[in-house]
N, C-alpha and C positions, 0 to 999 in steps of 0.2 A: 504493500500500500504506500509505503514511503517512496518507493521508486516511481510509482505512478505520479505522485505529487511533484517530484523533481522534474519529471518529463513534461509536465503541464503546469508550469509556474503561473501562467496567466489564466488558469481555469476559473479561479474565484472571480476575477475581473470579468471574464466572459459571462459567467452566470449572473453577475450583478447587472451587466449591460442588458442581458436577455430579460431579466426581471424588470428593468427600467422600461423596456419596450412594452411589456405586458401591462405595467402600471399606466403608461400613456394610453394604450388601447382601451383599458378599462375605464379611464376617465372619458374617452370618446364614446364608449358604450353607454355610460351613464348620461352623457349629454344627449345621445340619440333617444334614450328612453324618456328623458324629460321632454324632448321634442315631440314625442307622440301625444302628450297632453295638449301642446300648442296646435299641432297639426289637426288633432281631433276637433278643436274649437273652430277651425276653418271649414271643416267638412260637414259637421252635424247640422248646420242650418239649411243645407241644400240637399243632402242625401239621407233618406230614411235609415234608421238604425241597422236593419237586417241587410239592406243593400250595401251599406257602408262596410259592414263586417265582411260580407261576401267579396266586395271589391278588393279589400285589403288582402284577403287570403287567397284569392285567385292569383294575384301577383306574387305573394309570398310563397305559395305552393310551387309555382313554376321556378322561382329563384332557388328555393330550398332543394328542389329536385336536382338542379345542376350542381349545387353545392354538395349534396349527398353523393352524387356520382363521382365528383372530383375527390372528395375525402376518402371514399371507399377505394378508389383507384390508387390513391397515395398510401393508404393503410389497408391492404387486402384482408388482414386479420380481423378488422373491425367491420367487414362487410356483413350486412344483415339481409337474409333471405326471408321474405314474408312467410309467416306461418298462420294457418287458419286459427290455431289456438290463441293467437295474439289479437284476433279481431275484436274481442270484447274489451281488451285493454285500450286499443286505439279508439274504439267507440266512446269509451269513458273520457279519455284525454282529449279527444276531438270535440265531443259535445259539451262536456262540463268545462274543461279547461279553456278551449278556444271559443266555441260558440257562447257559452255561458258568460265567461269573463268579459268578452268584448262587447256583447250586447249590453251588459250592465255598465261597462266602461263608457261606451258612447252615449247611453241614456243619461248617465250622470253628468256628462259635459253639456247636455241640453239645459240643465237646471242649476249647475253650480260652476264655479270658476276653475280654471286649470290649476291654480295655486292650491285650492282646497282638495281637488282630486289627487294631486301629487302628494300632498301631506298625508292623506288617508292611505294612499297606496303604499307609503313607506312603512306601514305597519305589517306588511305581509309576513316577514319573518316571525313576528310575534304571534300572529294568527295561526301560522303554520305550526308553531310550537304547541299551541293549545290543541289543535286538531291531532297532532302527533301524540299528545298526552291522552286524548279521548279515545282514539282508534288504534294506536300502536302501543299504548301503555308505556310510552317513554317517560322516564322520570324527569321532574323539573327541579333543579337545584334552587335553593333559596334566592340566590342572586338572579336567577332567571325569572322567578316569580316577581321579584322587585322590578325587573326590566319590563315585564308584561304590564304590570299595574301602571308604571310610569308612562308607557306608550299609550295604553288605553285611556288614561287621563288626558293625554295630549289630543287624542281623537275627540273626546267629549268636548274639550275646549274649542277644537276646530269646528265641529258641527253646531256649537252653540255661540260661536263668535266671541267666546270669553264671557258670555252672560248666562250663567247656570240657571237663572230664573226661567229661561225658556223651556227647560225640562218639565217644569210644573205645568206649563200651558201646552206642552208638546208641540211647539211651533218650530220644528226642526226643518232644515233645508232638505227638500226631497232629493236633490242631486247628491248631497253628502251621504245620505242613507243608502242610496243606490250604489254609490262607490264602496260603501262598507260591504254590501252584498258581493260586489265584484271581487273584493279582497278575499272574502271567505271562499268564493268559488275557485279563485286561483290557488289559494292555499290548499284546498282539497285536491286540486290537480297535482300540486307539488308533492303532497304526501302520498297520493296514490301512485304516481309515476315512480317515486323513490322506492316504495315498498313492493309494487307489483311488476315493475318493468326493469328490474335489475339486470336482466340478461340482454337487454336491447340497447344499442348505442344511442346516445343523446340525439345525434343527428337523425337517426331513423325514427325515434319517437316523435321528434318535432315534425319531420316530413309527413308521416302518416297521420299525425294529429291535424296538421294543416289540411291534408287531403280530405279527411273525414269531415272537417268543418266546412270546407267548400262544397262538398257533395250534399251534405245534410241541408245546407241553406238554400239550395236551388229552388225547391218548390215555394219556400217562404218569400224569396226574392220576387218570384213571379206574381205573388199576391200584391206586392208593392208597385207593380206596373212600372218598372224602370224606364221603359220606352217613353213614358209621359214626362218624367222629370229630368232625365239625363240631358236633353238638349239645353235646358236652362241652367245647368251646373257650371259655374265659372271655372276658369283654368286653375285658379289657386286651390280649389277643392280637389281636383284631379291630382294635382301635384302633391297635395297633402296625403292622399290615399297611397300613392306610389312611395312617398317617403316613409310612411308607417309600415308598408310592406317590406321594403328593402332594409332600412336602417334599424329601427327598433326590433323588428321581427326576425330578420336574418343575421345582419352584421353583429348586432349587440349580443344576440344569443350565442353565436359561435365564438365570439371573443370571450364571453363569460366561461364557456366550456374549456377553452384553451387555458384561461387563467386558472381555473380550478385544478387542471392537471399540472400547471407549471408552479403556481405559488400556493395552492391549497384552497379549499372552500372558504375557510375563515377569513383569509386576507382578501380573497376575491369578492366576498359578499360586502366588505366594508365600503367598496366603491358605490354600491347601490344607494348608500346614504347621501350621495351627491345629487341624486335625482331631484328631490324637492328644492335643493339650493339652486340648481340650474333652472328649474321650473319657475322659481321666483323671478329670476333675472329675465328669462325669456317672456314670461307672461306680462311682466311690467313693461318691457321694451317693445314687444311686438303686439300684444293684445291690449295694452293700456290698462291692465288690471291694477287695482290698488293693493299695495303690500302694507298691511296693517301690522303694527308691533306685535299684536297678539298672535298673528300667524307665524312670526319668527319664533316666538316663545313656544308655540305648540309644536312646530317642526323640531326645535331643539329638544323638547321633552321626548318626542317620538324617536328621534335619532339616538338620543342617550339611552332610551329603553332598549332599542334594537341592539346597540353596541354591547350593553350589559348582557343581553341574551346570547349574543354571538360569542362573547368572551367566556361565558360560563357554560355554554352548550357543549354537547358531545360532538367534537370535531370529527371523530372517527365515523360516526353515523352520518353526519352531514345533513340531517333532516331539515334543520332550520335554514341552513345556508343555501340549499339548492332549490327552495321553493320561491321563485320570483313573484 
């Protein structure tokens, strides 16, 4: 072992440089994820929810198909051959994870701000931990419980705009509540794919989930009569759909998977906490949304809670880290 070290004196430097590239890519991935909240706000006024979800995943499925082919050619040992026994798994991940999450996601953007949606979306690791506790009997250390409580309090402050008296009158923002449902659905997808799809490569899971999502939505899209509204959709809405399909759906996901392999799930997941921060900046500059001090406080509480969960969670299992 000592000989190997002498032969490769620059090995540590090379590894550090490689990790630096991964860190930069993960920052870009977080930026793209935050961009999905902004792009969604451009598209939802013009395209109905189901058609918007369908449009995003038609493009994403085609793109992911090429990516899957390339990655399996590069790493033949990771090539996945479709099995009939896996159909139920893809139906769950495609319908619950892709259809369910994105329907709720786009609906939420009709009624609330991109800033609020991104703040609530940041609680996903916490909700994933709760579902893992309920369905996988995963233990929660005391620090993790503290992190969950802290993050959930941040959500309450977000949906009440810092005025807890609205809870008594139950005058909550409908869009915020819908985004909460989106987070629960996505967390369910994360827990299920981690526990039931262990033998399937991440790229294959994503591709077939995208494909199922696209096929399932076809009859519902026809009910929305896209031929009637598509001619009136402005160019920026189409650009937003393509952006959401390529960058948040394909690029960011693949970067995250590479980061998990190179630097581990714990370090990779930390970058997801940048999403609400980038969303604050983009929503303020592009959409003209108002960034209130209470929103900064709630985001800080949620991110602190998520960090506590990640630092105290079981990194070997990776349940919390891998559920975006």
